[in-house]
PAKE-465249 format. One record per residue (C-alpha): residue number from 1; chain; x, y, z. Coordinates in nm, 3 decimals. Example, Ala and Ser with C-alpha at 12.3 -4.5 7.8 and 13.67 -1.06 7.14 Angstrom:
! residues 2
<atom><pos>1</pos><unit>A</unit><c1>1.230</c1><c2>-0.450</c2><c3>0.780</c3></atom>
<atom><pos>2</pos><unit>A</unit><c1>1.367</c1><c2>-0.106</c2><c3>0.714</c3></atom>
This chain:
! residues 130
<atom><pos>1</pos><unit>A</unit><c1>1.091</c1><c2>3.186</c2><c3>9.007</c3></atom>
<atom><pos>2</pos><unit>A</unit><c1>0.852</c1><c2>2.893</c2><c3>8.989</c3></atom>
<atom><pos>3</pos><unit>A</unit><c1>0.925</c1><c2>2.794</c2><c3>8.633</c3></atom>
<atom><pos>4</pos><unit>A</unit><c1>1.132</c1><c2>2.497</c2><c3>8.532</c3></atom>
<atom><pos>5</pos><unit>A</unit><c1>1.192</c1><c2>2.639</c2><c3>8.185</c3></atom>
<atom><pos>6</pos><unit>A</unit><c1>1.305</c1><c2>2.986</c2><c3>8.096</c3></atom>
<atom><pos>7</pos><unit>A</unit><c1>1.344</c1><c2>3.151</c2><c3>7.756</c3></atom>
<atom><pos>8</pos><unit>A</unit><c1>1.476</c1><c2>3.487</c2><c3>7.638</c3></atom>
<atom><pos>9</pos><unit>A</unit><c1>1.427</c1><c2>3.576</c2><c3>7.271</c3></atom>
<atom><pos>10</pos><unit>A</unit><c1>1.742</c1><c2>3.675</c2><c3>7.089</c3></atom>
<atom><pos>11</pos><unit>A</unit><c1>1.786</c1><c2>4.013</c2><c3>6.921</c3></atom>
<atom><pos>12</pos><unit>A</unit><c1>2.056</c1><c2>4.169</c2><c3>6.704</c3></atom>
<atom><pos>13</pos><unit>A</unit><c1>2.252</c1><c2>4.250</c2><c3>7.021</c3></atom>
<atom><pos>14</pos><unit>A</unit><c1>2.152</c1><c2>3.982</c2><c3>7.270</c3></atom>
<atom><pos>15</pos><unit>A</unit><c1>2.154</c1><c2>3.603</c2><c3>7.254</c3></atom>
<atom><pos>16</pos><unit>A</unit><c1>1.854</c1><c2>3.378</c2><c3>7.280</c3></atom>
<atom><pos>17</pos><unit>A</unit><c1>1.876</c1><c2>3.184</c2><c3>7.603</c3></atom>
<atom><pos>18</pos><unit>A</unit><c1>1.699</c1><c2>2.862</c2><c3>7.692</c3></atom>
<atom><pos>19</pos><unit>A</unit><c1>1.725</c1><c2>2.716</c2><c3>8.041</c3></atom>
<atom><pos>20</pos><unit>A</unit><c1>1.559</c1><c2>2.394</c2><c3>8.158</c3></atom>
<atom><pos>21</pos><unit>A</unit><c1>1.566</c1><c2>2.287</c2><c3>8.524</c3></atom>
<atom><pos>22</pos><unit>A</unit><c1>1.432</c1><c2>1.937</c2><c3>8.453</c3></atom>
<atom><pos>23</pos><unit>A</unit><c1>1.691</c1><c2>1.857</c2><c3>8.188</c3></atom>
<atom><pos>24</pos><unit>A</unit><c1>1.981</c1><c2>2.052</c2><c3>8.338</c3></atom>
<atom><pos>25</pos><unit>A</unit><c1>2.042</c1><c2>2.226</c2><c3>8.004</c3></atom>
<atom><pos>26</pos><unit>A</unit><c1>2.145</c1><c2>2.584</c2><c3>7.936</c3></atom>
<atom><pos>27</pos><unit>A</unit><c1>2.174</c1><c2>2.713</c2><c3>7.579</c3></atom>
<atom><pos>28</pos><unit>A</unit><c1>2.306</c1><c2>3.050</c2><c3>7.461</c3></atom>
<atom><pos>29</pos><unit>A</unit><c1>2.273</c1><c2>3.129</c2><c3>7.089</c3></atom>
<atom><pos>30</pos><unit>A</unit><c1>2.362</c1><c2>3.439</c2><c3>6.889</c3></atom>
<atom><pos>31</pos><unit>A</unit><c1>2.554</c1><c2>3.759</c2><c3>6.955</c3></atom>
<atom><pos>32</pos><unit>A</unit><c1>2.604</c1><c2>3.890</c2><c3>7.306</c3></atom>
<atom><pos>33</pos><unit>A</unit><c1>2.647</c1><c2>4.266</c2><c3>7.336</c3></atom>
<atom><pos>34</pos><unit>A</unit><c1>2.331</c1><c2>4.371</c2><c3>7.520</c3></atom>
<atom><pos>35</pos><unit>A</unit><c1>2.293</c1><c2>4.738</c2><c3>7.608</c3></atom>
<atom><pos>36</pos><unit>A</unit><c1>2.258</c1><c2>4.669</c2><c3>7.980</c3></atom>
<atom><pos>37</pos><unit>A</unit><c1>2.433</c1><c2>4.338</c2><c3>8.036</c3></atom>
<atom><pos>38</pos><unit>A</unit><c1>2.383</c1><c2>4.342</c2><c3>8.415</c3></atom>
<atom><pos>39</pos><unit>A</unit><c1>2.007</c1><c2>4.366</c2><c3>8.373</c3></atom>
<atom><pos>40</pos><unit>A</unit><c1>2.003</c1><c2>4.116</c2><c3>8.085</c3></atom>
<atom><pos>41</pos><unit>A</unit><c1>2.202</c1><c2>3.847</c2><c3>8.268</c3></atom>
<atom><pos>42</pos><unit>A</unit><c1>2.029</c1><c2>3.906</c2><c3>8.605</c3></atom>
<atom><pos>43</pos><unit>A</unit><c1>1.742</c1><c2>3.686</c2><c3>8.482</c3></atom>
<atom><pos>44</pos><unit>A</unit><c1>1.988</c1><c2>3.407</c2><c3>8.404</c3></atom>
<atom><pos>45</pos><unit>A</unit><c1>2.146</c1><c2>3.438</c2><c3>8.749</c3></atom>
<atom><pos>46</pos><unit>A</unit><c1>1.804</c1><c2>3.409</c2><c3>8.918</c3></atom>
<atom><pos>47</pos><unit>A</unit><c1>1.729</c1><c2>3.089</c2><c3>8.727</c3></atom>
<atom><pos>48</pos><unit>A</unit><c1>2.079</c1><c2>2.955</c2><c3>8.793</c3></atom>
<atom><pos>49</pos><unit>A</unit><c1>2.050</c1><c2>3.015</c2><c3>9.168</c3></atom>
<atom><pos>50</pos><unit>A</unit><c1>1.731</c1><c2>2.809</c2><c3>9.174</c3></atom>
<atom><pos>51</pos><unit>A</unit><c1>1.891</c1><c2>2.536</c2><c3>8.963</c3></atom>
<atom><pos>52</pos><unit>A</unit><c1>2.202</c1><c2>2.519</c2><c3>9.181</c3></atom>
<atom><pos>53</pos><unit>A</unit><c1>1.992</c1><c2>2.431</c2><c3>9.485</c3></atom>
<atom><pos>54</pos><unit>A</unit><c1>1.925</c1><c2>2.090</c2><c3>9.326</c3></atom>
<atom><pos>55</pos><unit>A</unit><c1>2.139</c1><c2>2.048</c2><c3>9.014</c3></atom>
<atom><pos>56</pos><unit>A</unit><c1>2.107</c1><c2>1.742</c2><c3>8.795</c3></atom>
<atom><pos>57</pos><unit>A</unit><c1>2.377</c1><c2>1.475</c2><c3>8.800</c3></atom>
<atom><pos>58</pos><unit>A</unit><c1>2.491</c1><c2>1.619</c2><c3>8.467</c3></atom>
<atom><pos>59</pos><unit>A</unit><c1>2.451</c1><c2>1.976</c2><c3>8.349</c3></atom>
<atom><pos>60</pos><unit>A</unit><c1>2.494</c1><c2>2.065</c2><c3>7.982</c3></atom>
<atom><pos>61</pos><unit>A</unit><c1>2.580</c1><c2>2.414</c2><c3>7.861</c3></atom>
<atom><pos>62</pos><unit>A</unit><c1>2.556</c1><c2>2.475</c2><c3>7.486</c3></atom>
<atom><pos>63</pos><unit>A</unit><c1>2.741</c1><c2>2.791</c2><c3>7.386</c3></atom>
<atom><pos>64</pos><unit>A</unit><c1>2.664</c1><c2>2.891</c2><c3>7.027</c3></atom>
<atom><pos>65</pos><unit>A</unit><c1>2.782</c1><c2>3.249</c2><c3>7.028</c3></atom>
<atom><pos>66</pos><unit>A</unit><c1>2.946</c1><c2>3.422</c2><c3>6.735</c3></atom>
<atom><pos>67</pos><unit>A</unit><c1>3.043</c1><c2>3.731</c2><c3>6.936</c3></atom>
<atom><pos>68</pos><unit>A</unit><c1>3.088</c1><c2>3.825</c2><c3>7.302</c3></atom>
<atom><pos>69</pos><unit>A</unit><c1>3.154</c1><c2>4.179</c2><c3>7.419</c3></atom>
<atom><pos>70</pos><unit>A</unit><c1>3.364</c1><c2>4.241</c2><c3>7.730</c3></atom>
<atom><pos>71</pos><unit>A</unit><c1>3.074</c1><c2>4.275</c2><c3>7.975</c3></atom>
<atom><pos>72</pos><unit>A</unit><c1>2.905</c1><c2>3.960</c2><c3>7.839</c3></atom>
<atom><pos>73</pos><unit>A</unit><c1>3.234</c1><c2>3.776</c2><c3>7.872</c3></atom>
<atom><pos>74</pos><unit>A</unit><c1>3.240</c1><c2>3.871</c2><c3>8.241</c3></atom>
<atom><pos>75</pos><unit>A</unit><c1>2.889</c1><c2>3.734</c2><c3>8.288</c3></atom>
<atom><pos>76</pos><unit>A</unit><c1>2.971</c1><c2>3.408</c2><c3>8.109</c3></atom>
<atom><pos>77</pos><unit>A</unit><c1>3.273</c1><c2>3.379</c2><c3>8.341</c3></atom>
<atom><pos>78</pos><unit>A</unit><c1>3.043</c1><c2>3.431</c2><c3>8.643</c3></atom>
<atom><pos>79</pos><unit>A</unit><c1>2.801</c1><c2>3.164</c2><c3>8.516</c3></atom>
<atom><pos>80</pos><unit>A</unit><c1>3.086</c1><c2>2.916</c2><c3>8.466</c3></atom>
<atom><pos>81</pos><unit>A</unit><c1>3.220</c1><c2>3.004</c2><c3>8.811</c3></atom>
<atom><pos>82</pos><unit>A</unit><c1>2.887</c1><c2>2.911</c2><c3>8.969</c3></atom>
<atom><pos>83</pos><unit>A</unit><c1>2.876</c1><c2>2.588</c2><c3>8.768</c3></atom>
<atom><pos>84</pos><unit>A</unit><c1>3.233</c1><c2>2.510</c2><c3>8.875</c3></atom>
<atom><pos>85</pos><unit>A</unit><c1>3.103</c1><c2>2.470</c2><c3>9.232</c3></atom>
<atom><pos>86</pos><unit>A</unit><c1>2.868</c1><c2>2.197</c2><c3>9.102</c3></atom>
<atom><pos>87</pos><unit>A</unit><c1>3.162</c1><c2>2.028</c2><c3>8.935</c3></atom>
<atom><pos>88</pos><unit>A</unit><c1>3.359</c1><c2>2.042</c2><c3>9.262</c3></atom>
<atom><pos>89</pos><unit>A</unit><c1>3.079</c1><c2>1.843</c2><c3>9.428</c3></atom>
<atom><pos>90</pos><unit>A</unit><c1>3.131</c1><c2>1.563</c2><c3>9.175</c3></atom>
<atom><pos>91</pos><unit>A</unit><c1>2.848</c1><c2>1.641</c2><c3>8.936</c3></atom>
<atom><pos>92</pos><unit>A</unit><c1>2.943</c1><c2>1.661</c2><c3>8.571</c3></atom>
<atom><pos>93</pos><unit>A</unit><c1>2.920</c1><c2>1.991</c2><c3>8.386</c3></atom>
<atom><pos>94</pos><unit>A</unit><c1>2.960</c1><c2>1.955</c2><c3>8.008</c3></atom>
<atom><pos>95</pos><unit>A</unit><c1>3.022</c1><c2>2.274</c2><c3>7.809</c3></atom>
<atom><pos>96</pos><unit>A</unit><c1>2.973</c1><c2>2.237</c2><c3>7.434</c3></atom>
<atom><pos>97</pos><unit>A</unit><c1>3.157</c1><c2>2.538</c2><c3>7.291</c3></atom>
<atom><pos>98</pos><unit>A</unit><c1>3.054</c1><c2>2.588</c2><c3>6.928</c3></atom>
<atom><pos>99</pos><unit>A</unit><c1>3.257</c1><c2>2.812</c2><c3>6.700</c3></atom>
<atom><pos>100</pos><unit>A</unit><c1>3.261</c1><c2>2.876</c2><c3>6.326</c3></atom>
<atom><pos>101</pos><unit>A</unit><c1>3.536</c1><c2>2.743</c2><c3>6.106</c3></atom>
<atom><pos>102</pos><unit>A</unit><c1>3.805</c1><c2>3.011</c2><c3>6.091</c3></atom>
<atom><pos>103</pos><unit>A</unit><c1>3.683</c1><c2>3.200</c2><c3>6.397</c3></atom>
<atom><pos>104</pos><unit>A</unit><c1>3.998</c1><c2>3.151</c2><c3>6.600</c3></atom>
<atom><pos>105</pos><unit>A</unit><c1>3.901</c1><c2>3.429</c2><c3>6.842</c3></atom>
<atom><pos>106</pos><unit>A</unit><c1>3.587</c1><c2>3.248</c2><c3>6.962</c3></atom>
<atom><pos>107</pos><unit>A</unit><c1>3.772</c1><c2>2.916</c2><c3>6.976</c3></atom>
<atom><pos>108</pos><unit>A</unit><c1>4.043</c1><c2>3.082</c2><c3>7.187</c3></atom>
<atom><pos>109</pos><unit>A</unit><c1>3.782</c1><c2>3.244</c2><c3>7.412</c3></atom>
<atom><pos>110</pos><unit>A</unit><c1>3.643</c1><c2>2.899</c2><c3>7.488</c3></atom>
<atom><pos>111</pos><unit>A</unit><c1>3.994</c1><c2>2.766</c2><c3>7.559</c3></atom>
<atom><pos>112</pos><unit>A</unit><c1>4.051</c1><c2>3.057</c2><c3>7.797</c3></atom>
<atom><pos>113</pos><unit>A</unit><c1>3.737</c1><c2>2.966</c2><c3>7.991</c3></atom>
<atom><pos>114</pos><unit>A</unit><c1>3.843</c1><c2>2.602</c2><c3>7.992</c3></atom>
<atom><pos>115</pos><unit>A</unit><c1>4.173</c1><c2>2.697</c2><c3>8.158</c3></atom>
<atom><pos>116</pos><unit>A</unit><c1>3.993</c1><c2>2.875</c2><c3>8.446</c3></atom>
<atom><pos>117</pos><unit>A</unit><c1>3.749</c1><c2>2.602</c2><c3>8.547</c3></atom>
<atom><pos>118</pos><unit>A</unit><c1>3.719</c1><c2>2.229</c2><c3>8.607</c3></atom>
<atom><pos>119</pos><unit>A</unit><c1>3.432</c1><c2>2.201</c2><c3>8.362</c3></atom>
<atom><pos>120</pos><unit>A</unit><c1>3.439</c1><c2>1.944</c2><c3>8.081</c3></atom>
<atom><pos>121</pos><unit>A</unit><c1>3.474</c1><c2>2.144</c2><c3>7.758</c3></atom>
<atom><pos>122</pos><unit>A</unit><c1>3.391</c1><c2>1.998</c2><c3>7.419</c3></atom>
<atom><pos>123</pos><unit>A</unit><c1>3.493</c1><c2>2.218</c2><c3>7.125</c3></atom>
<atom><pos>124</pos><unit>A</unit><c1>3.266</c1><c2>2.187</c2><c3>6.823</c3></atom>
<atom><pos>125</pos><unit>A</unit><c1>3.368</c1><c2>2.347</c2><c3>6.496</c3></atom>
<atom><pos>126</pos><unit>A</unit><c1>3.075</c1><c2>2.426</c2><c3>6.266</c3></atom>
<atom><pos>127</pos><unit>A</unit><c1>3.063</c1><c2>2.556</c2><c3>5.910</c3></atom>
<atom><pos>128</pos><unit>A</unit><c1>2.803</c1><c2>2.821</c2><c3>5.990</c3></atom>
<atom><pos>129</pos><unit>A</unit><c1>2.675</c1><c2>2.920</c2><c3>6.331</c3></atom>
<atom><pos>130</pos><unit>A</unit><c1>2.325</c1><c2>3.028</c2><c3>6.223</c3></atom>
């Protein structure tokens, strides 16, 4: 993959994803319940493998999801697991976990991820996600 930037358009069932090698930024926005989550997230994994060869001193992950199905949750876990290895090497990984006011389930999902990894989580409550 010779591109430094990668974009997937969002749909009703899959999030938009923006990845930038130069900036060390990953952004996931929308709902995540794609029909074939393995195929959908495989593109993210390919980009991530390239990025992890030479990660930036600080990586930022912006999670702006209003819904995650079980298989997407597994893939987000796998992404965080790969980023955790970067954190172990002393490079900062900042996760900005956005959730809507009153959406305790998404806030709790972020807290669950935070408990599994050594990533720096920042919880951001917003009035409306989109």
